[in-house]
FITOR-223769 format. One line per 8 residues: number of its first residue (from 1); their letters; for each residue x negated, y negated, z of C-alpha. Coordinates in steps of 0.25 Angstrom, whole numbers, plus 5000, padded with zeros to 4 digits. Layout:
NUM> a> X:Y:Z | ...
# end
This chain:
1> msektnnl> 4581:4605:5304 | 4594:4599:5294 | 4608:4607:5292 | 4603:4608:5277 | 4592:4617:5282 | 4599:4625:5294 | 4607:4630:5282 | 4596:4633:5271
9> pikswate> 4591:4648:5273 | 4578:4649:5282 | 4569:4650:5270 | 4573:4637:5265 | 4570:4629:5277 | 4557:4622:5279 | 4546:4628:5283 | 4546:4623:5297
17> drprekml> 4561:4625:5300 | 4559:4641:5296 | 4561:4646:5312 | 4549:4656:5308 | 4541:4646:5302 | 4542:4636:5310 | 4539:4645:5323 | 4527:4648:5315
25> qkgvsslt> 4523:4631:5314 | 4529:4628:5326 | 4531:4638:5337 | 4539:4647:5342 | 4543:4635:5352 | 4547:4627:5339 | 4559:4638:5335 | 4574:4638:5342
33> daellail> 4581:4647:5347 | 4588:4648:5333 | 4575:4648:5325 | 4570:4661:5334 | 4583:4668:5335 | 4582:4665:5320 | 4568:4672:5319 | 4574:4683:5326
41> igsgnsne> 4584:4687:5314 | 4579:4682:5304 | 4591:4678:5290 | 4603:4672:5293 | 4615:4675:5287 | 4623:4671:5273 | 4626:4657:5278 | 4616:4655:5291
49> savqlaqr> 4601:4656:5291 | 4593:4662:5304 | 4596:4650:5312 | 4608:4647:5309 | 4611:4661:5312 | 4602:4660:5325 | 4609:4645:5329 | 4623:4653:5330
57> illhadnn> 4618:4666:5336 | 4611:4655:5349 | 4624:4648:5349 | 4633:4659:5351 | 4623:4664:5361 | 4626:4648:5366 | 4612:4644:5361 | 4606:4652:5375
65> lnslakls> 4598:4664:5371 | 4602:4670:5384 | 4616:4671:5378 | 4610:4676:5366 | 4603:4689:5372 | 4615:4694:5380 | 4621:4695:5363 | 4619:4711:5360
73> vndlvref> 4616:4717:5345 | 4629:4718:5343 | 4634:4704:5348 | 4625:4699:5337 | 4628:4705:5325 | 4645:4704:5330 | 4643:4689:5329 | 4634:4684:5317
81> kgigqaka> 4634:4686:5303 | 4619:4689:5299 | 4614:4695:5314 | 4612:4711:5311 | 4610:4722:5320 | 4596:4720:5317 | 4594:4705:5320 | 4603:4707:5330
89> vticaame> 4594:4716:5337 | 4583:4707:5334 | 4588:4695:5340 | 4591:4707:5355 | 4577:4710:5356 | 4572:4695:5354 | 4582:4692:5366 | 4576:4707:5372
97> lgkrrnvs> 4563:4702:5371 | 4565:4689:5377 | 4570:4694:5390 | 4560:4705:5390 | 4548:4692:5391 | 4559:4686:5404 | 4555:4701:5409 | 4541:4701:5407
105> eilqrsvi> 4537:4688:5411 | 4545:4691:5424 | 4539:4702:5428 | 4524:4694:5428 | 4532:4685:5439 | 4539:4697:5448 | 4538:4690:5462 | 4551:4688:5467
113> rcsndayq> 4551:4677:5476 | 4564:4670:5472 | 4580:4674:5468 | 4575:4666:5454 | 4564:4676:5452 | 4573:4688:5454 | 4582:4682:5443 | 4571:4679:5434
121> lfhphlcd> 4566:4693:5438 | 4580:4700:5433 | 4588:4689:5424 | 4580:4696:5411 | 4584:4708:5414 | 4600:4706:5417 | 4604:4690:5412 | 4609:4697:5397
129> lpheelwi> 4618:4710:5404 | 4631:4712:5401 | 4632:4720:5411 | 4627:4721:5427 | 4614:4724:5430 | 4609:4728:5444 | 4593:4726:5445 | 4581:4727:5457
137> almnrsak> 4569:4722:5459 | 4561:4728:5468 | 4550:4719:5477 | 4537:4722:5485 | 4535:4713:5494 | 4527:4703:5488 | 4540:4699:5481 | 4535:4706:5467
145> vivkvkis> 4545:4714:5459 | 4541:4730:5459 | 4552:4736:5450 | 4565:4730:5442 | 4575:4741:5444 | 4589:4741:5437 | 4597:4748:5445 | 4610:4749:5438
153> qggtgett> 4617:4743:5426 | 4634:4739:5427 | 4646:4732:5419 | 4648:4717:5418 | 4653:4716:5434 | 4644:4723:5442 | 4634:4737:5442 | 4630:4746:5452
161> adiqlmlk> 4619:4746:5463 | 4615:4759:5468 | 4608:4753:5481 | 4601:4767:5482 | 4596:4766:5469 | 4589:4753:5475 | 4582:4756:5487 | 4580:4768:5479
169> aaisnlas> 4571:4759:5471 | 4566:4750:5479 | 4560:4760:5488 | 4553:4767:5478 | 4547:4756:5472 | 4542:4751:5484 | 4549:4737:5487 | 4552:4732:5499
177> giilchnh> 4563:4722:5492 | 4574:4721:5481 | 4579:4711:5473 | 4593:4716:5468 | 4598:4709:5454 | 4611:4710:5445 | 4616:4700:5435 | 4631:4694:5434
185> psgnyhps> 4634:4695:5418 | 4647:4687:5419 | 4638:4676:5422 | 4642:4673:5437 | 4632:4675:5447 | 4638:4676:5460 | 4640:4690:5467 | 4650:4697:5468
193> qsddrlth> 4654:4705:5480 | 4648:4718:5475 | 4636:4709:5473 | 4634:4706:5489 | 4639:4721:5492 | 4625:4726:5483 | 4619:4714:5490 | 4621:4717:5505
201> klyrsakl> 4620:4732:5503 | 4607:4735:5496 | 4602:4724:5507 | 4607:4733:5518 | 4602:4744:5510 | 4588:4738:5509 | 4586:4734:5521 | 4587:4748:5526
209> mdlslldh> 4576:4755:5519 | 4567:4742:5523 | 4569:4735:5507 | 4572:4721:5507 | 4583:4716:5497 | 4577:4701:5492 | 4589:4697:5483 | 4600:4700:5474
217> iivcdgsy> 4601:4691:5462 | 4612:4690:5453 | 4606:4686:5439 | 4616:4680:5427 | 4611:4674:5416 | 4605:4659:5421 | 4608:4662:5437 | 4605:4670:5448
225> ysyadegr> 4612:4673:5461 | 4602:4679:5473 | 4608:4682:5487 | 4596:4680:5493 | 4598:4664:5488 | 4610:4663:5493 | 4608:4669:5509 | 4616:4681:5506
233> liptderi> 4607:4692:5504 | 4609:4699:5516 | 4621:4703:5521 | 4630:4693:5528 | 4633:4703:5543 | 4616:4702:5543 | 4614:4688:5541 | 4607:4683:5553
# end
């Protein structure tokens, strides 16, 4: 697409260059992220076409859709001329649908065989959050997920953990194993001392109830830490 064409209103472009028409003629996979975003917002502003505005929004998010999903309605309205509340809501709704699609796909693959399976299970719930949340997945003896339970929500630095609540949920659902998971909004997936204490306390408490703590996953955007993989799930004084 020429620079001259790109500066014209979308209605003035050649039919094959317009995002909607391009999608109908060539399929949705032929569109760039900016063109897909331009379809969502519908129009630009007095200085930019919808595609140019979409390109600028993506540039603000480092051309990363995960980063775009972290922007709130207020962020979008405040930062970009031509994005009102209705358009911002549309963008955020599309990002949420993408997240829920991932969750739906994961539900079809509910057997947890490794730490990456557990990471994929929780990532859609935790990847875009600016605060910490603590979740558990309750497992049966066939390594299938019975249910996921959100235990608590905290601030940017930590969240509270109620061991009794976790054990009650496991017993009520006739679970045999527990996978613990929380996120680090900072992006640093390394566990803290409080993470260690929680892991070992839950390990010991679950063992008393004839339950197994199978892993503790710390989720960041694109990476994770697994206590099981690192050999740190069992408290030091109980290791053989």
